[in-house]
C-alpha positions, 0 to 999 in steps of 0.5 A: 687983809692977807686972806683970800676973800670972796666967793671964788675958789682960792687959787692953788700954788703950782709947782713948775714941771721939771725934768731930772737928768741922771745920765746923758741922753735922758734930757735935751734942750734946744733953741735957735739963736740969730747969727748976723749976716754980711749986712744989717738986717740979715741973719743966719739961724743957728739951731743947737741941741744941748745934752742937759746932763753932760752939757755936751753939744749933740746936734746943730745946723745953721740955715737961712730961715727959721722953719720947722722942716729944718728943726725936724731934719736936726732932730732925725740927724741928732737922734741917728748920731747919738744912737738913742732911737726907741729909748726914752728922751725928753726935749725941752724948748721955748714956745717958738713956732718951729718948736711948736709946729704940728709936723714937728710934734708928730715926728717927735711922737714917732721917734718916742720923744716927749716934748717939754716947753718953757712956761709962758712969759718966763724967759729963764726956763731954757737957761742952759741953752741961753747960757750957751748962746752967750758963751758962743757970742762972747768968744774972743774969735766970734765975728761981731761984724757978722758972717760973709756967708752961710759957709763962713758961719757954719765953718766957725760954728764947727769949730766952736763945737769942737772947742766947747765939746773937746777942750772947754770944761763944759761937763755938768757932771762930776768926773 
């Protein structure tokens, strides 16, 4: 009863595609999380890029809406700040609309960045970004009632990124 039956072709078991980060700036993972605003139903969006090898936050921005143009702006800014233009890079993300937008894909192609996506209906393919968001939202200083203004959210995020990159032991590599 455990064997394949019928005239159809036996299904093939496929191993999910994965990328190995052997040094910094080979594989980045990025995602967007919502930060509570001053009133119920108002949220700010934190766009955040994480280097998979070093676990360093290499780029972040906060905007009021979730749009592909903001993702493009963040990627451009991060590529320049990390000085990786023209070097091979894989950018992994989930299947959100800003991540799969046609204009964003064109930008990645122009920059020579290979895109990688989570499998459909698999919630843990972008685990590093999700774990970072949990670290962010469970900090004692995190304003659980929400941020009063966009500038407050940006200021808090700037302090968090400094703490995470410079003080917190976030490194994925052995020193």
